[in-house]
C-alpha positions in Angstrom: 113.6 55.3 122.4 110.5 57.1 123.5 109.9 58.8 126.8 106.9 57.8 128.9 105.2 61.1 128.2 105.3 60.2 124.5 103.5 56.9 124.9 101.1 57.6 127.9 97.4 57.3 127.2 94.5 58.1 129.5 92.8 54.9 130.7 89.4 54.2 129.1 88.2 52.4 132.2 85.7 54.2 134.3 86.2 53.9 138.1 83.6 54.8 140.7 84.2 57.9 142.7 83.5 55.9 145.9 83.1 52.3 146.8 79.8 51.4 148.5 79.9 50.3 152.1 80.0 46.5 152.8 76.6 45.1 153.9 77.3 43.2 157.1 74.7 40.6 158.2 72.0 41.8 160.7 73.4 39.5 163.3 76.6 41.6 163.5 77.3 44.8 165.4 78.9 47.3 163.0 81.6 49.8 164.1 83.7 52.3 162.2 87.4 52.3 163.1 88.9 55.7 163.9 91.8 57.3 161.9 94.1 55.5 164.3 92.4 52.1 164.1 90.3 52.1 167.3 86.7 51.2 167.8 84.4 52.1 170.7 82.9 49.1 172.5 80.7 49.6 175.5 82.0 53.2 175.8 85.7 52.1 175.8 88.2 52.4 173.0 89.9 49.2 171.7 92.7 49.1 169.1 91.8 46.9 166.2 94.3 47.7 163.4 95.9 50.8 161.9 95.7 49.1 158.5 91.9 49.5 158.4 91.5 53.0 159.7 88.2 54.8 158.9 86.6 51.5 157.7 83.6 49.6 159.0 84.1 46.2 160.7 81.5 43.6 161.9 81.5 42.1 165.3 79.8 38.7 165.7 79.0 37.5 169.2 79.7 33.8 169.3 78.1 31.1 171.5 81.3 30.5 173.5 81.4 34.0 174.9 83.8 35.4 172.4 83.6 38.0 169.6 84.7 37.4 166.0 85.8 40.5 164.2 85.3 40.8 160.4 86.4 43.2 157.7 84.1 42.6 154.9 84.4 38.8 154.3 87.8 38.5 156.0 87.8 37.3 159.6 90.3 39.4 161.5 90.3 37.3 164.6 88.6 36.4 167.8 88.7 37.9 171.3 86.6 37.8 174.5 83.4 39.8 174.8 85.3 42.4 176.7 88.3 42.5 174.4 90.5 41.2 177.2 93.2 40.0 174.8 94.3 40.9 171.3 92.7 39.4 168.2 93.5 35.8 167.6 93.8 35.0 171.3 96.8 35.1 173.6 99.0 32.8 171.5 102.2 34.1 170.0 102.0 34.5 166.2 104.1 32.1 164.3 105.1 35.0 162.0 106.9 37.0 164.7 110.6 37.0 164.2 112.6 35.7 167.1 115.8 37.7 167.6 118.8 35.8 169.1 121.4 37.9 170.9 125.0 37.3 169.8 127.2 36.3 172.7 
């Protein structure tokens, strides 16, 4: 048996020191999320997601008076122009666990 230190080899792959910023279409407003996942929209803070802190997102204004939020090519969700409700609308997520109290 060999120990990991005896078989470890340094990777020959070269990785970039930084990944270039995603180039959003000119039709989108671009915002950078804070370290806590907030963006500033019309001088007010709005929580987007802690999972994409310190990243840029694109905000596409839609014809139906809503905003679509994008992280690169992934649509995060839709909300009103004033961010009146969370992304995806006011519908409950089908992935939320429902806890039933034991009687």
